[in-house]
MARZASE-244514 format. One record per residue (C-alpha): residue in three letters; z negated, x negated, y negated. Coordinates in steps of 0.5 Angstrom, whole numbers, plus 500, padded with zeros to 3 digits. Example, Ala and Ser with C-alpha at 12.3 -4.5 7.8 and 13.67 -1.06 7.14 Angstrom:
BEGIN
ala484475509/ser486473502/
***
This chain:
BEGIN
unk151243771/unk147249773/unk144254768/unk138252765/unk133258763/unk127257759/unk124257752/unk126253746/unk123250740/unk126249733/unk122245728/unk124242721/unk122235719/unk123231713/unk125233706/unk127240705/unk134242702/unk137248699/unk141249706/unk136247712/unk134254713/unk141256714/unk142251720/unk135253722/unk138260722/unk144258726/unk140255731/unk135261732/unk140267731/unk144263737/unk138262741/unk136269740/unk142272742/unk143267748/unk141270755/unk139262758/unk134262752/unk128266754/unk124265748/unk125262741/unk119259738/unk118256731/unk114249730/unk110250724/unk110243720/unk115240725/unk113236731/unk105237728/unk106244730/unk108242737/unk102237738/unk097242735/unk100248739/unk102252732/unk108256734/unk111262732/unk115267735/unk122268732/unk123274736/unk118278733/unk121277726/unk126283723/unk133281724/unk135283717/unk129279714/unk131273718/unk138273716/unk135271709/unk134264711/unk141263710/unk140263703/unk133261702/unk131253700/unk126249703/unk123249710/unk121256712/unk118253718/unk114248714/unk116240715/unk112234716/unk113226715/unk109224722/unk111218726/unk111218733/unk109211736/unk113207741/unk111211748/unk111204751/unk105202746/unk102209746/unk104215749/unk098220747/unk103224743/unk108225748/unk103227754/unk101232749/unk108235747/unk110235755/unk103239756/unk106244750/unk113244753/unk110246760/unk105251757/unk111255754/unk116253759/unk120250754/unk127247756/unk130246750/unk128243743/unk132243737/unk129238731/unk132239724/unk132233720/unk134226717/unk134219720/unk126219722/unk127226725/unk133223729/unk128218731/unk123223733/unk128227737/unk131221741/unk124218743/unk122225745/unk129226749/unk128219752/unk121221754/unk122227758/unk128224762/unk123219764/unk118224766/unk123228770/unk122234766/unk129237764/unk129239757/unk135239753/unk134236746/unk139236740/unk138234733/unk141238728/unk142234721/unk139235715/unk139230709/unk141230702/unk141223702/unk148224706/unk146217710/unk146219717/unk151215722/unk157218724/unk158225721/unk163225715/unk157228711/unk150231712/unk148238711/unk144239704/unk148233701/unk154238698/unk149243695/unk145237692/unk151234689/unk154240686/unk147241683/unk147234680/unk154234678/unk153241674/unk146239671/unk150232669/unk155237665/unk150241662/unk146235660/unk152232657/unk153238653/unk146238650/unk146231649/unk152232644/unk149237639/unk146233634/unk150228630/unk144223631/unk145217636/unk141218643/unk141215650/unk140219656/unk138216663/unk138221669/unk134219675/unk137222682/unk134221689/unk137216694/unk133210697/unk138205700/unk144210700/unk147212693/unk151218695/unk147223691/unk147219684/unk155218686/unk155226685/unk154225678/unk162222678/unk164229679/unk162231672/unk165225669/unk171227673/unk171233669/unk170229663/unk163231662/unk159226665/unk155219665/unk158213662/unk155209667/unk153210674/unk148205678/unk147206686/unk143202691/unk149199694/unk150194689/unk144189685/unk142192679/unk141187673/unk137189667/unk140184662/unk147187664/unk145194664/unk142193657/unk148190655/unk153196657/unk148201654/unk148197648/unk156197648/unk157204649/unk152206644/unk155202639/unk161205640/unk160212641/unk152213638/unk151217645/unk151214652/unk149218659/unk147214665/unk146216672/unk141212676/unk139212683/unk131211684/unk133206689/unk136201685/unk134194686/unk135187684/unk138181687/unk132179691/unk131187694/unk125189689/unk126196687/unk126196680/unk121202680/unk116196683/unk117192676/unk113198673/unk108199679/unk107194684/unk102198688/unk106204689/unk104208695/unk107208702/unk109214707/unk107214714/unk114211715/unk112205711/unk117207705/unk115206698/unk114212694/unk119212689/unk120215682/unk119214675/unk125210674/unk128214668/unk122213664/unk121206665/unk129204664/unk128209658/unk122205655/unk127198656/unk133201653/unk129204647/unk125197646/unk132193646/unk136198642/unk132202638/unk135208640/unk132215641/unk132215649/unk131221654/unk129220661/unk130225666/unk128225673/unk131231677/unk126230682/unk125236687/unk130240683/unk136236687/unk134239694/unk131246692/unk137249688/unk139254692/unk142258686/unk147252685/unk148251693/unk155250696/unk158256700/unk162251704/unk155247705/unk151253707/unk157255712/unk157248715/unk150248716/unk149254720/unk155252724/unk151246726/unk145250728/unk149254732/unk153248735/unk146245737/unk144251741/unk151252744/unk152245747/unk145245749/unk146251753/unk152248756/unk149242759/unk149237753/unk143233751/unk141227747/unk146228742/unk146230734/unk151235732/unk155232726/unk162233722/unk169231723/unk173232717/unk180234719/unk186237715/unk186245716/unk193249717/unk194250710/unk193242709/unk187242706/unk180240708/unk177243714/unk171241718/unk170241726/unk163239730/unk163233733/unk157230737/unk153223736/unk148219741/unk141220738/unk140213739/unk146211735/unk144216729/unk136214729/unk138206728/unk143206723/unk144208715/unk150210712/unk152208705/unk157209700/unk163204701/unk163199697/unk171200695/unk169207692/unk165203687/unk168200681/unk169193680/unk163193675/unk159196679/unk157202674/unk161207676/unk165211682/unk173211683/unk178216686/unk176215693/unk169218692/unk172224688/unk177226694/unk171225699/unk166229695/unk170235691/unk172239697/unk164239700/unk162243693/unk167249694/unk165256694/unk159260690/unk153262694/unk152269696/unk145269695/unk142276694/unk138278688/unk133283686/unk131284679/unk135279677/unk131274681/unk133270688/unk131274694/unk128269699/unk126270706/unk119272708/unk117271715/unk111275719/unk110268722/unk107271729/unk103266733/unk106265740/
***
């Protein structure tokens, strides 16, 4: 394929993570250094930045400052949860995107996000192809939920998993200070896939974790839950539970909807979850009379850069880098992913693998059922073997005056 010269746009979308900026930086730096890319533009607030012509010139940033993106949490370019319509039903947004692409001679588009972001990427790629406008589109994965199809794991998950496991170990110690009884319920993110909550098993593996772990991959039975907590509490006077916000009953109703049947929905039709720990804490207190604490880790799971996995940071950067290199080499309509391999030393290693956007956009990866114990309230050694290599390495985050030094972009408008 002949060389394609032109500008590129990179945008970030969906929920942020501790390492999404590492991926963005990998793409930005590689694009700035590549002669085929004439200009590197950042879309503020994802695809909305393209639609609103709200773009910044990444080439105007100080290189040393820009490098701090690798260790800065959240989305430095801003994010969005904007759903593009089916172009066959309403192509208004697509016409506008094509107009912006032509205005800046954009020939490369990189979108950094999760399932819904890959759907956006896929739609734009197919539309540009249909219009005969040559633009290479690549998805750069991001989701702490770890539920993207094909890839061994997703950038952001290892760091969130490390934070959850670490926090559970710390809570375990705190919950055992007093000689009085207590039940602690820790709520983790995860709508349909329980990867994040499963990470609590890493703490249990180290002997300082939850007694019970509940994922949305199996049905949640309130009576069995209460009975299990009561049994452990009677034996130990302590009980720690990790539970996914997305656990549901046998009919598919989220347990959080028991307390809030009118929960709001986002632009993609997803019920907004949260408050499960408090709801279950009240149920346990009512049934057992024990002192109960409900802890909702909430946003802390996805912005804990101080506890990020260096393995995750390095792999996230590599994903952004690979997106640009593959696009320049002539590849389009793919998402960058990971394949787990064995390194020369016999230990875990990762290599880049590409996946079709259409497959990724329409498939959700869940925790294998054979990684969950027979009683549905814990994980077995298969999960530990999978997750443990991913959380290795301590972040090289720079500190000033004892506090993290995060990136401060000039954000010069294009």
